[in-house]
DOTOR-981020 format. One line per field, with one value per residue (C-alpha): residue number from 1; chain; x negated, z, y. Coordinates in Angstrom, 1 decimal. Each point is the difference from the previous one (the first is absolute). Layout:
% DOTOR-981020
k: c(NUM/...)
c: c(A/...)
x: c(X/...)
z: c(Z/...)
y: c(Y/...)
% end
This chain:
% DOTOR-981020
k: c(1/2/3/4/5/6/7/8/9/10/11/12/13/14/15/16/17/18/19/20/21/22/23/24/25/26/27/28/29/30/31/32/33/34/35/36/37/38/39/40/41/42/43/44/45/46/47/48/49/50/51/52/53/54/55/56/57/58/59/60/61/62/63/64/65/66/67/68/69/70/71/72/73/74/75/76/77/78/79/80/81/82/83/84/85/86/87/88/89/90/91/92/93/94/95/96/97/98/99/100/101/102/103/104/105/106/107/108/109/110/111/112/113/114/115/116/117/118/119/120/121/122/123/124/125/126/127/128/129/130/131/132/133/134/135/136/137/138/139/140/141/142/143/144/145/146/147/148/149/150/151/152/153/154/155/156/157/158/159/160/161/162/163/164/165/166/167/168/169/170/171/172/173/174/175/176/177/178/179/180/181/182/183/184/185/186/187/188/189/190/191/192/193/194/195/196/197/198/199/200/201/202/203/204/205/206/207/208/209/210/211/212/213/214/215/216/217/218/219/220/221/222/223/224/225/226/227/228/229/230/231/232/233/234/235/236/237/238/239/240/241/242/243/244/245/246/247/248/249/250/251/252/253/254/255/256/257/258/259/260/261/262/263/264/265/266/267/268/269/270/271/272/273/274/275/276/277/278/279/280/281/282/283/284/285/286/287/288/289/290/291/292/293/294/295/296/297/298/299/300/301/302/303/304/305/306/307/308/309/310/311/312/313/314/315/316/317/318/319/320/321/322/323/324/325/326/327/328/329/330/331/332/333/334/335/336/337/338/339/340/341/342/343/344/345/346/347/348/349/350/351/352/353/354/355/356/357/358/359/360/361/362/363/364/365/366/367/368/369/370/371/372/373/374/375/376/377/378/379/380/381/382/383/384/385/386/387/388/389/390/391/392/393/394/395/396/397/398/399/400/401/402/403/404/405/406/407/408/409/410/411/412/413/414/415/416/417/418/419/420/421/422/423/424/425/426/427/428/429/430/431/432/433/434/435/436/437/438/439/440/441/442/443/444/445/446/447/448/449/450/451/452/453/454/455/456/457/458/459/460/461/462/463/464/465/466/467/468/469/470/471/472/473/474/475/476/477/478/479/480/481/482/483/484/485/486/487/488/489/490/491/492/493/494/495/496/497/498/499/500/501/502/503/504/505/506/507/508/509/510/511/512/513/514/515/516/517/518/519/520/521/522/523/524/525/526/527/528/529/530/531/532/533/534/535/536/537/538/539/540/541/542/543/544/545/546/547/548/549/550/551/552/553/554/555/556/557/558/559/560/561/562/563/564/565/566/567/568/569/570/571/572/573/574/575/576/577/578/579/580/581/582/583/584/585/586/587/588/589/590/591/592/593/594/595/596/597/598/599/600/601/602/603/604/605/606/607/608/609/610/611/612/613/614/615/616/617/618/619/620/621/622/623/624/625/626/627/628/629/630/631/632/633/634/635/636/637/638/639/640/641/642/643/644/645/646/647/648)
c: c(A/A/A/A/A/A/A/A/A/A/A/A/A/A/A/A/A/A/A/A/A/A/A/A/A/A/A/A/A/A/A/A/A/A/A/A/A/A/A/A/A/A/A/A/A/A/A/A/A/A/A/A/A/A/A/A/A/A/A/A/A/A/A/A/A/A/A/A/A/A/A/A/A/A/A/A/A/A/A/A/A/A/A/A/A/A/A/A/A/A/A/A/A/A/A/A/A/A/A/A/A/A/A/A/A/A/A/A/A/A/A/A/A/A/A/A/A/A/A/A/A/A/A/A/A/A/A/A/A/A/A/A/A/A/A/A/A/A/A/A/A/A/A/A/A/A/A/A/A/A/A/A/A/A/A/A/A/A/A/A/A/A/A/A/A/A/A/A/A/A/A/A/A/A/A/A/A/A/A/A/A/A/A/A/A/A/A/A/A/A/A/A/A/A/A/A/A/A/A/A/A/A/A/A/A/A/A/A/A/A/A/A/A/A/A/A/A/A/A/A/A/A/A/A/A/A/A/A/A/A/A/A/A/A/A/A/A/A/A/A/A/A/A/A/A/A/A/A/A/A/A/A/A/A/A/A/A/A/A/A/A/A/A/A/A/A/A/A/A/A/A/A/A/A/A/A/A/A/A/A/A/A/A/A/A/A/A/A/A/A/A/A/A/A/A/A/A/A/A/A/A/A/A/A/A/A/A/A/A/A/A/A/A/A/A/A/A/A/A/A/A/A/A/A/A/A/A/A/A/A/A/A/A/A/A/A/A/A/A/A/A/A/A/A/A/A/A/A/A/A/A/A/A/A/A/A/A/A/A/A/A/A/A/A/A/A/A/A/A/A/A/A/A/A/A/A/A/A/A/A/A/A/A/A/A/A/A/A/A/A/A/A/A/A/A/A/A/A/A/A/A/A/A/A/A/A/A/A/A/A/A/A/A/A/A/A/A/A/A/A/A/A/A/A/A/A/A/A/A/A/A/A/A/A/A/A/A/A/A/A/A/A/A/A/A/A/A/A/A/A/A/A/A/A/A/A/A/A/A/A/A/A/A/A/A/A/A/A/A/A/A/A/A/A/A/A/A/A/A/A/A/A/A/A/A/A/A/A/A/A/A/A/A/A/A/A/A/A/A/A/A/A/A/A/A/A/A/A/A/A/A/A/A/A/A/A/A/A/A/A/A/A/A/A/A/A/A/A/A/A/A/A/A/A/A/A/A/A/A/A/A/A/A/A/A/A/A/A/A/A/A/A/A/A/A/A/A/A/A/A/A/A/A/A/A/A/A/A/A/A/A/A/A/A/A/A/A/A/A/A/A/A/A/A/A/A/A/A/A/A/A/A/A/A/A/A/A/A/A/A/A/A/A/A/A/A/A/A/A/A/A/A/A/A/A/A/A/A/A/A/A/A/A/A/A/A/A/A/A/A/A/A/A/A/A/A/A/A/A/A/A/A/A/A/A/A/A/A)
x: c(-26.3/-2.9/-3.1/-1.2/3.4/-0.6/-3.8/1.3/2.3/-2.3/-2.9/3.4/0.7/-3.8/-0.3/3.4/-1.6/-3.2/2.0/2.6/-3.5/-1.4/3.1/0.3/-3.8/0.2/3.3/-1.0/-2.4/-2.8/1.4/-2.8/2.1/2.5/3.0/1.2/2.6/-0.7/1.4/-2.2/-2.9/0.5/0.5/-3.6/-1.7/1.2/-1.3/-3.4/0.2/-0.7/-4.4/1.0/2.5/0.4/2.4/0.7/3.6/2.6/-1.7/-2.6/-2.1/-2.9/-0.9/1.1/-3.2/-0.9/1.6/3.3/2.7/3.0/2.7/-0.7/0.1/-2.9/-3.6/-2.1/-2.0/1.6/1.2/3.0/2.3/2.8/2.2/1.0/0.2/-3.1/0.2/1.5/-1.1/0.4/-2.4/-2.7/0.1/-0.5/-2.7/-2.2/0.6/-1.2/-3.4/1.3/-2.5/2.0/-0.2/2.0/0.0/1.4/2.6/-2.5/0.1/0.6/-2.6/0.7/0.2/2.4/2.0/0.0/1.3/2.7/1.1/-0.3/-0.6/3.4/1.0/-2.4/0.5/4.1/-1.0/-1.9/1.9/3.0/-2.9/-0.6/3.4/1.7/-3.2/1.3/3.1/-0.4/-2.4/2.7/-0.2/4.0/2.5/0.6/-1.5/-0.7/3.7/-1.6/-2.1/1.3/0.9/-1.6/-1.0/-3.2/-0.1/-2.8/-2.5/0.4/3.9/1.8/0.7/2.6/-0.7/1.8/0.4/2.1/2.4/2.4/3.1/-0.8/-2.5/0.7/-1.0/-2.6/-1.6/0.9/-2.0/-3.3/-0.4/-0.4/-2.6/-2.1/0.1/-1.6/-2.4/-1.1/1.7/-2.6/2.1/3.2/-2.0/-1.3/2.5/1.2/2.2/0.7/0.9/3.8/0.2/2.8/1.8/3.7/1.3/3.8/2.3/2.0/-0.8/-1.6/-1.7/-3.8/-0.9/-1.5/-1.8/-1.0/-1.5/-2.4/-0.7/-2.0/-1.6/-1.2/-0.8/-1.4/-3.2/0.1/1.3/4.2/1.6/3.9/2.1/4.0/1.8/1.8/-3.5/-0.1/2.5/0.3/1.9/-2.3/-0.1/-2.9/-1.2/1.2/-1.7/-3.4/-0.1/0.6/-2.8/-2.1/1.0/-1.4/-3.4/-0.6/0.7/-2.2/-2.4/-0.2/0.7/1.1/2.4/3.9/2.1/3.9/2.7/2.9/3.3/-0.6/3.6/-0.2/-2.0/0.6/4.0/1.5/-0.8/2.7/2.8/1.2/-1.4/-2.6/-0.2/-3.0/-2.3/1.2/-3.2/0.8/0.1/-3.4/-1.9/1.8/-1.6/-3.6/0.2/0.6/-2.7/-2.2/0.9/-0.1/-1.2/-2.7/-2.8/-1.0/0.9/-2.7/0.0/3.0/3.1/2.8/2.6/3.3/2.7/3.8/3.0/2.3/-1.9/3.1/-0.3/-3.7/-0.5/-0.3/-3.2/-1.1/0.5/-1.5/-3.2/-3.2/1.0/2.0/-1.1/1.2/3.2/0.1/3.1/-0.4/2.9/2.0/-2.4/1.7/-0.1/-3.8/-0.7/1.7/-1.1/-3.5/0.5/1.5/-3.2/-1.8/1.9/0.1/-4.0/0.5/1.9/0.3/2.2/1.3/-0.5/4.0/-0.4/1.4/-1.0/1.4/3.5/-0.4/-1.1/3.3/2.1/-0.9/1.0/-0.6/-2.1/-2.6/-4.0/0.7/3.4/-2.0/-2.6/3.0/1.2/-3.3/-0.4/3.3/-0.5/-3.0/1.7/3.2/-3.0/-1.8/3.0/1.0/-3.4/-0.6/-3.5/0.4/2.7/2.5/2.6/2.5/-1.9/-0.1/3.5/1.0/-2.0/1.2/3.3/-0.9/-1.6/2.5/3.2/-1.1/-0.6/2.6/2.4/-0.2/1.7/3.0/3.5/2.8/3.2/1.1/2.5/-2.4/-2.6/2.5/0.4/-3.5/-0.7/3.0/-1.5/-3.2/1.0/1.9/-3.1/-2.2/3.4/0.1/-3.5/-0.3/3.3/-1.2/-2.6/-2.6/-0.3/-3.3/-0.1/1.2/-2.9/1.4/3.3/0.0/2.6/-2.5/-0.3/-2.7/-1.2/3.6/1.7/2.0/-0.3/-2.6/0.3/-3.7/-0.3/-3.2/-0.6/-2.8/-1.4/-0.9/2.6/-0.8/3.4/3.4/2.6/3.8/1.2/-2.7/1.0/3.8/-0.6/-2.1/3.6/1.7/-2.6/0.7/3.4/0.3/-0.1/3.1/1.4/-0.6/1.5/3.2/0.6/-0.8/1.2/3.0/-1.9/-3.5/-2.3/-2.2/-3.1/-0.1/-0.4/-3.5/1.0/2.6/-2.5/-2.4/2.1/1.5/-3.4/-1.4/3.4/-0.6/-3.4/1.1/2.6/-2.1/-3.7/-0.3/3.3/0.9/3.6/2.0/2.5/-2.5/-2.6/-3.9/0.2/-1.5/2.2/-0.7/-3.6/-1.9/-1.5/-3.1/-1.5/-3.9/-1.0/3.0/-1.2/3.7/3.1/1.9/2.7/1.4/1.4/3.5/-0.8/2.8/4.0/2.9/1.4/-3.7/-0.1/3.2/-1.0/-3.0/1.9/1.9/-3.1/-1.8/3.2/0.5/-2.8/0.0/3.6/-1.0/-2.8/1.7/2.7/-2.4/-1.3/3.3/1.1/-3.1/-0.3/4.5/-1.2/-3.3/2.2/-1.6/-3.0/0.3/1.6/-3.3/-2.3/1.2/0.5/-3.8/-0.7/2.2/-2.1/-3.1/-0.2/-2.4/-0.1/-2.4/0.5/-0.1/2.1/2.4/-0.2/1.1/2.8/1.7/-0.7/2.3/-3.0/-0.2/-2.8/-1.9/1.0/-2.1/-2.6/1.5/-3.0/0.7/0.9/2.9/-1.1/1.0/2.6/2.4/1.4/3.1/0.0/0.6/-1.6/0.5/-3.2/1.3/-2.5/-0.5/-3.2/-3.1/-3.0/-1.7/-3.1/0.7/-2.0/2.2/0.3/1.6/3.8/1.3/3.5/1.7/2.7/-0.1)
z: c(-35.8/2.2/-1.4/1.2/-1.3/-3.7/-0.1/0.5/-3.0/-2.0/0.5/0.2/-4.1/-0.9/0.9/-1.3/-3.6/0.5/0.3/-3.1/-2.2/1.1/-1.0/-2.9/-1.5/1.0/-2.1/-2.8/-2.8/-1.6/-2.6/-2.7/0.2/-2.8/1.5/-2.6/0.3/0.6/-3.5/-1.1/1.6/-1.5/-3.7/0.5/1.4/-3.2/-2.2/2.2/0.7/3.5/0.8/3.8/2.5/3.8/1.7/3.6/1.3/-2.3/-1.8/-2.8/-0.8/-3.2/-2.6/-4.1/-2.2/-1.9/-3.6/1.5/0.6/1.2/-0.7/-1.5/3.4/1.7/-1.6/-0.8/3.3/2.9/3.0/0.5/2.7/0.2/2.4/-0.5/1.6/1.3/-1.1/-3.7/-2.6/-2.8/1.3/1.2/-3.3/-2.2/3.0/-0.6/-4.0/-0.2/0.7/2.9/2.8/2.7/3.9/3.0/2.4/4.0/1.8/0.6/4.0/0.7/2.4/3.5/0.7/-3.2/1.6/3.6/-1.5/-1.9/2.5/3.1/0.0/-0.6/3.0/2.2/-1.0/0.6/3.2/1.0/-1.2/2.0/3.1/-0.1/-0.6/3.4/1.5/-0.9/0.6/4.0/0.4/-1.2/-3.5/-0.1/1.6/-1.3/2.6/2.9/1.3/3.4/0.0/2.5/-1.2/2.8/-1.6/2.2/0.6/-2.2/2.3/-2.6/0.0/1.0/4.1/2.5/3.3/3.0/-0.7/-2.8/2.3/2.2/1.8/0.9/2.8/2.5/-3.0/-0.8/3.6/0.0/-3.6/0.8/3.1/-2.8/-2.2/3.3/1.0/-3.6/0.5/3.2/1.1/3.6/1.7/-0.1/0.5/2.8/2.2/-1.1/-2.7/-4.2/-2.9/-1.0/-2.4/-1.9/-0.3/-1.5/-1.2/0.6/-1.3/-2.2/-4.0/-0.7/3.9/-0.9/0.7/-3.7/0.9/3.2/-1.4/-2.6/3.2/1.4/-2.9/-0.3/3.9/0.3/-1.3/-0.6/-3.0/-1.1/-2.1/-0.9/-1.4/-0.3/1.6/-3.7/-1.3/1.9/-1.0/-4.4/-2.1/0.8/3.1/2.9/-1.7/2.4/3.0/-2.1/-0.6/4.3/0.6/-2.8/1.6/3.2/-1.1/-1.9/3.6/2.1/-2.8/0.5/3.7/1.6/-1.9/-0.3/-1.9/-1.1/-1.0/-1.5/0.4/1.8/0.3/-3.7/1.8/3.5/-0.3/2.6/-1.0/-0.1/-1.8/-1.9/-3.2/-1.6/2.1/2.4/-3.1/-1.4/-1.1/2.1/3.4/-0.5/-1.0/3.3/1.8/-1.8/1.2/3.9/-0.3/-1.1/2.4/3.5/-1.1/0.8/-2.1/1.6/-2.4/2.8/-1.4/-2.7/0.9/-1.8/0.0/-1.5/-0.9/-0.3/0.3/0.7/3.0/1.2/-3.0/0.7/1.8/3.4/0.0/-2.0/2.7/2.7/2.2/-1.5/-3.6/0.3/3.1/-0.6/-0.8/-1.0/-0.9/-2.9/1.3/-2.0/0.6/2.9/-0.5/1.1/-2.5/-3.1/0.8/-0.4/-3.2/-1.3/0.6/-1.2/-3.4/-0.2/-0.4/-3.3/-1.0/-0.1/2.6/0.5/3.6/1.1/-0.2/3.2/0.2/3.0/-1.1/-2.3/2.0/2.6/-2.9/-1.7/2.8/-0.6/-3.0/-0.4/-0.9/-3.7/0.2/1.3/-2.8/-3.0/1.9/-0.5/-3.3/-1.5/1.6/-2.1/-3.0/0.5/0.9/-3.1/-2.6/1.2/-0.6/3.6/1.0/3.5/1.5/1.7/2.9/-1.7/-2.8/3.8/0.1/-3.3/0.5/2.9/-1.1/-3.6/2.0/2.6/-2.0/-4.2/-2.2/-1.1/-2.7/-1.8/-3.0/2.2/-0.7/1.9/0.3/2.1/1.6/0.9/1.3/2.3/1.5/0.4/1.5/3.0/0.3/1.0/2.0/1.7/1.1/0.9/2.4/1.6/0.6/1.4/2.0/2.2/2.4/-0.1/-3.4/-2.4/-1.2/-3.7/-2.2/-3.4/-2.0/-3.5/-2.6/-2.8/-1.1/0.8/-1.3/0.9/2.3/-1.3/3.5/2.9/3.7/1.4/3.8/1.6/3.4/2.0/1.9/-1.0/1.2/0.4/1.8/-0.2/2.6/-0.4/0.0/-2.6/-2.4/0.3/-1.0/-2.6/-1.0/0.2/-2.2/-2.7/0.5/-0.2/-4.2/-0.2/2.4/-1.6/-3.1/1.3/2.2/-3.2/-3.2/2.4/-1.9/-0.1/-2.5/-0.8/1.3/3.2/-0.8/1.3/3.0/0.7/-0.7/2.1/3.0/0.4/-0.2/2.9/2.1/-1.2/1.4/3.6/0.3/-1.0/0.4/2.7/2.6/0.0/0.1/2.9/-0.5/-1.1/2.5/-1.0/-2.0/-3.5/-2.5/-3.6/-0.3/-3.1/-2.0/-2.1/-3.2/0.7/-3.8/-0.4/2.7/0.6/1.5/-1.8/2.3/3.6/2.2/1.3/3.9/1.5/-0.1/-2.1/2.9/0.8/-3.8/0.1/3.1/-1.9/-3.1/2.2/2.1/-3.2/-1.3/3.3/-0.1/-3.9/0.4/3.2/-1.1/-3.3/2.3/1.8/-3.0/-1.5/2.8/0.0/-3.4/0.4/3.1/-1.9/-3.6/-0.5/0.6/-2.7/-2.3/0.1/-0.1/-3.2/-1.7/0.7/-1.7/-2.7/-0.5/0.7/-0.3/3.0/3.1/3.4/3.3/1.2/-2.7/1.3/3.6/-1.4/-2.2/4.1/1.4/-2.0/-2.3/-4.0/-2.1/-1.6/-3.6/-2.8/-1.8/-3.5/-2.1/1.9/-2.3/0.9/-0.7/-2.8/2.0/0.6/-3.7/-0.5/-1.8/1.1/1.4/1.6/1.9/3.6/1.7/3.5/0.9/0.6/-1.9/0.8/2.2/1.4/2.9/3.5/2.8/-1.5/0.6/-3.7/-0.8/-3.2/-3.1/-3.0)
y: c(-18.8/0.2/0.3/-4.0/-1.7/2.0/-1.0/-3.7/0.3/1.7/-3.3/-2.4/1.4/-0.1/-3.8/-1.0/1.7/-2.0/-3.0/0.2/1.1/-3.2/-2.1/1.8/-0.7/-3.5/-0.9/1.9/-1.0/1.4/2.7/-1.2/-3.9/-0.7/-1.6/-2.7/-2.6/-4.1/-0.4/2.4/-1.3/-3.9/1.6/1.4/-2.5/-2.1/2.2/0.0/3.7/-0.4/0.5/-0.5/-1.0/-0.3/-1.5/0.4/-1.4/1.2/2.8/-0.4/2.2/1.0/1.6/0.0/-0.5/2.9/-0.8/-1.4/2.1/-0.5/2.6/3.0/2.1/-2.1/0.4/-2.9/-0.5/1.0/-1.6/-1.7/-1.4/-3.1/-1.4/-3.4/-3.5/-1.2/-3.8/0.2/-2.9/2.3/3.0/-2.9/-1.4/3.1/1.3/-3.1/0.2/3.4/1.1/2.8/0.1/-1.5/1.1/-1.6/2.6/-0.1/2.2/3.3/0.7/3.7/2.0/-0.5/4.1/-0.3/-2.6/1.8/3.2/-1.5/-2.6/1.5/3.7/0.7/-1.9/1.2/4.0/-1.1/-1.2/2.8/2.6/-1.9/0.3/3.4/1.0/-1.6/1.5/3.7/-0.6/-1.0/2.7/2.6/-0.1/-1.0/-0.6/-3.4/-2.4/2.6/-0.8/-0.8/3.3/2.6/3.2/2.0/3.3/1.0/3.7/1.3/3.1/2.6/-0.1/3.2/-0.7/0.2/0.7/1.1/3.7/-1.1/-1.6/2.0/-1.0/-3.4/0.9/-3.1/-2.3/2.0/-0.4/-3.7/-0.9/2.3/-2.3/-2.7/2.0/0.6/-3.4/-0.9/3.0/-0.9/-3.3/-0.7/3.5/-2.7/-3.4/0.7/-0.7/-2.7/1.1/-1.0/2.3/-0.8/-2.4/1.8/3.3/0.2/3.3/0.5/2.9/1.4/0.4/3.2/0.3/-0.4/-3.7/-0.1/3.6/-1.4/-2.5/1.8/2.2/-3.2/-1.0/3.9/-0.2/-3.4/0.2/-4.3/-2.0/0.7/-2.6/0.8/-2.0/-0.4/-2.4/-0.9/-0.9/-3.0/-1.7/-1.7/-2.3/-2.9/-1.7/0.2/3.2/2.6/-2.4/0.2/3.5/0.3/-2.6/2.2/3.4/-1.1/-1.8/3.5/1.8/-2.4/0.4/4.3/-0.7/2.4/1.3/0.7/-1.6/2.4/-2.1/2.1/-0.9/-3.1/-1.1/-1.1/-3.1/0.0/0.1/-2.6/-3.9/-2.6/2.5/-3.1/1.7/-2.3/-2.6/-0.7/-0.2/3.8/1.7/3.1/-2.2/-1.6/3.2/1.1/-3.2/0.7/3.8/-1.4/-2.8/2.7/2.9/-2.7/-3.6/-1.7/1.9/3.2/3.3/1.8/3.5/-0.2/2.3/0.0/3.1/-0.4/2.0/-0.8/2.2/-3.5/-1.6/-1.8/-2.1/-1.2/-3.2/-0.7/-1.6/3.0/2.5/-1.7/0.9/-1.4/1.8/2.5/1.4/3.2/1.3/3.7/1.7/2.8/2.2/2.8/3.6/2.0/3.6/0.7/-2.8/1.3/3.4/-1.6/-1.9/2.6/2.1/-2.8/0.2/3.5/0.0/-0.5/2.4/4.4/0.9/2.7/2.0/0.0/-3.8/-1.4/-3.8/-0.2/0.9/-1.8/-3.2/0.7/0.0/-3.4/-2.2/-4.0/0.9/-2.3/0.6/-0.7/2.1/3.0/-0.3/0.0/2.7/1.8/-1.0/1.0/3.4/0.4/-0.8/1.8/3.4/-1.1/0.1/3.4/1.2/0.8/0.6/-1.7/-1.7/1.0/-0.8/0.3/-3.2/-2.0/0.5/-1.0/-3.0/-1.3/0.2/-2.2/-2.4/-0.6/0.5/0.3/2.2/3.3/-1.8/3.9/-2.2/-1.4/2.1/0.5/1.7/2.8/-2.3/-2.9/2.7/1.5/-3.4/-0.8/3.9/-1.1/-3.1/0.5/3.1/-2.3/-2.3/3.2/1.5/-3.0/-0.4/3.7/-0.4/-3.3/0.4/-2.5/-0.7/0.9/3.8/0.4/0.8/0.5/-0.2/-0.4/-0.5/-0.2/-3.7/-2.1/-3.8/-2.0/3.3/2.2/2.5/-0.6/0.7/-0.1/-0.1/0.1/-1.1/2.1/-2.8/-3.4/-2.4/-3.9/-1.0/1.2/0.8/-1.0/3.5/0.6/-2.6/1.3/3.3/-1.5/-1.4/3.1/1.8/-2.9/0.3/4.1/-0.4/-1.9/1.8/3.1/-1.1/-1.1/3.2/2.3/-2.3/-2.2/-3.0/-1.9/-0.6/-2.6/2.4/-1.4/-3.6/-0.5/2.1/-2.3/-2.7/0.9/1.1/-3.3/-1.2/1.3/-0.6/-4.0/0.1/2.0/-2.7/-3.1/1.3/2.2/-0.7/3.6/-0.8/0.1/-2.8/-2.9/0.8/0.2/-3.4/-0.9/-1.8/-1.0/-2.6/1.5/-2.5/0.7/-2.2/0.0/0.3/2.6/2.2/1.3/-0.5/-2.8/-0.7/0.6/-2.7/0.4/-0.7/1.4/-0.8/1.6/1.8/1.6/0.7/1.6/2.4/0.9/0.9/2.0/1.5/1.4/1.5/1.6/1.9/1.0/1.1/1.9/1.7/0.9/1.4/1.7/1.3/1.4/1.7/2.3/0.4/1.6/1.8/2.2/-0.4/3.6/-0.8/-3.1/2.4/2.4/-2.5/-1.6/3.2/0.7/-3.5/0.4/3.7/-0.8/-4.2/0.2/1.1/-0.6/-0.1/3.7/0.5/-2.3/1.8/3.3/-1.3/-1.7/3.1/1.8/1.8/0.3/-0.9/2.7/-0.2/-2.1/2.2/0.5/-1.7/-3.1/-2.6/-3.0/-3.9/-1.3/-2.3/2.6/0.4/-1.6/-3.5/-3.3/-2.8/-3.3/-0.4/-0.5/-2.5/1.3/-2.2/1.7/-1.2/-3.7/0.5/3.5/0.9/-1.2/2.2/3.6/-0.6/0.7/0.2/0.8/0.2/-2.0)
% end
């Protein structure tokens, strides 16, 4: 509780105590008066023991004669008070016949200050307390009545700053944002030729690519007020709150112009209108309408630049994306190999590394990783080294951390039987051998039969360069590699297992995209089949409209089956022709559990690998014990770009 509220509460309690005391003092008679009944009063008058009586309303106040005692507990000459009827014949008869001094009094009027304190002071205090409380709440002392106030946070100067030196891998986005900052610092440089500053900048990119980090860097570099708010902060359960907060946000921006307003996850309020949910009075739509008006309406918002970030630009309303509102749309992509190396250099500044750590090699081995994924790799490597009490982080720690981020932790507690382990070894050897024998595939980096995440074994391929498009032959080669594990199982054991489930699913999906989306079928031609429909508020595909005939559907199914089975037969024939290499790789995996690309090349050439050191301890996964963990899916959210095949 704030000091002002404590003071107000204290004064309120003091005033309440004063009023209570006045009421008690007013109602209680003086302590020296004796309270007697009306019948006792009549008896005293009849005995002529009353010296004087004062009558006021229905109250009789008087004094007994010194020689008279009404009761043994009442002293002679005491003062008394009694309550009885004002108009009583018996009382008047006794009063007139007695020798008591009689006095009639008017009703006693309380002083004005006493009446004021008793009657009006409590009401004034309550009114003042209510007024003061409402004022405190509206000034930010609480949330009860501040629904319409913006929750934007103004960056404080003494907070830890992030600058563009802390951002790597997205140089083009940095250049465009640096121009915005330069305009704020020196607007005449750009306006002298008639140009104007962009009103809004929309940062678009996959999760973890650095959109929010860019905004924090802008705040550290701009040197102007920087307001930060999330898209979800606008919407509440009360109607009209979102629009009121938008108005309040821009009012704050105008007072502090020139300034920057950053709205993170703007898709929370900027989704396409007219989606059929909530009707025309949907609170989300009203908030978006107010945002559109504030960004480019009748009133000018000169000097207020809106920077927003989203990873779902496809669901944003077109009116929000037009020039005049978000003039610039900056794509924040996943970093290339050079960008990944720069990101690793930034994140490794805070850890102690060995001299032999090659960041360039780690960057080449992490295609498709975002900035957040690379930060996780560095952090996991430092934790692994600390767990083993190392003085510095070594290259081996980075390799283990990369596998952990990509495929999950080693499941050392999972125990499988020797027979299942043998199936897994031949399955992974089939993937790796097909990938080695088919030209044009990505090089095999590592093969492992140590359970990781949800997979019992993994074959990892790492491309030499970043790939942004895929050819038809490359897709067919990938299908052959995916089917290599299933083919090896049938060749060696004469029956398949469920471990190839995920491989078959991925191969079928790839073949379906080749036929239905990419027009890579010689039979059906360069056509697209099936229109995807998405719900704007769900943000994902829920149905796929069938916009082709039944005859075409049969042709699509036949073509997908042909592509998958053709490449399966291709992998099957390669493995039969190279059975010796398949057996050698499987035996090496059973002995070592992990082999790399160089060792695979030596095995294909017929060379023998050096024996394992005697002190090497096998993973607990080799110990015989039954298990039912057979899922073959990779962990959800694993970085894309590095081809990984596996058996569960």
